[in-house]
N, C-alpha and C positions, 0 to 999 in steps of 0.2 A: 090391472096392470095391462099395459098395451104392448104387444110384441109383435115384431114385424114376421110375418111367415110369407115367405116368397116376396111377391110384391105387394101384398096386402097387409094392412095392419089389423090385428086381432085383439080382441079385448078378454082378459081371463080374469075371473074371481080367484080362482087357485091354480097352481101349476105343480105338477108330480114331476121331479127329475130322478128317473130310475138309472142313476150312473154311479160307477165304482168312485169313492171319494177323491182319489188321485185324477180321475177324468174331469170331475167337477172343477178341481183346481187348474187344471190346465185350461178349461175352457175360460176361467176368469182371468188367467194370463192373455189369451189370445183376444178376448173381449173385454178390455178394463172398464169401458164404460157403458156396457149393456146392463140395464137395470137389475136382470137377473143375476149378474155378477156382483153388482153392488150389494145385494142381500144374502150372497153365500160365502163372502169374503171372511166372516167371523167365524165359519165351521171349523172344528179341529177334529182331527181323527182320534180314535181311542182305542187301545188294543183289548182283545179279549183273551183271557188266559184259560187253558184247559189243564186240569189237574186229573192225573189218570192213575186210579188206584186199583190193585188187584189183591183179592183175598183168596184164602185157601179154602171158603165155604160161602154160600149164598148169605147176603146180609139184608136183602130186600126183595120183595115180590112186584114192588112198582117198577114200571117201565121208566118212568120219568117222574121228577119232581119239581116244582117250583118252591124255593126257599125264601120266604119273605123276611123283610128286615135284617138280611144278613150279607155279609161281604160275598159269599157264595151265593149266587141267584138260581143255579140250575143244578140238578142232578140226572144223569142219565144212565141208566143200568145197561152197559153195553151188552153185558151178558145175555141179559132177555132180548134186547133188540137184535143182536146178531145170531140168536137161537135158531131162527128159521134159516138163515144162510148156514151154520153149522149143521144143520140137519139134511141140507141139500147135498152137502159134500161128505157125509157120513162121520163127522168128527163130533164126539161128546164134549160137551162143555163141562168143565170141572172149576170150581171155585167161583169168583165172582169179579167182574171186570167192571168198575163205576169211573165215570167221567163227571167231576165237578166244573163248572163254568163261572168264571168271575168276568162280568162285562165292566167296561171302562176299569180297566186293572193298571193304570199308570202307575199307581204307587207301588206295585209289586215288580217293576221291571228291573229296578237297580237292587233288589234284594238278591242275597247270595242264597245258594240252594239250602244251606243251613237254616239261614232265616226263615224261608218259606217253609221248611218242614217244622219248625217250632211255630210259625204263624198258624199251621194248620191245625 
């Protein structure tokens, strides 16, 4: 791909755009004929949902886990991850605080709270 950089044209095999999604969309509107924009117009955003659960006891010793072939892809043991912080302020952690993460959660957006609880 050839891209104008200042007054010169440069050729690149690959290009990494480290921009927030909405910034990339704005660039596409401002430079509609730019070759990069033509390749990014099909990009779509997708929400990430966090499910926060509190238990009255510890349920795992894992700091985090990857859940394969599931709608919920990640588990973060916030109690474990925040234990260092709690120790520095003198708070004692009781119970267990877990966050479950669903990437690409478009199908969950329109569900009611009751539907989500049943889904879990």
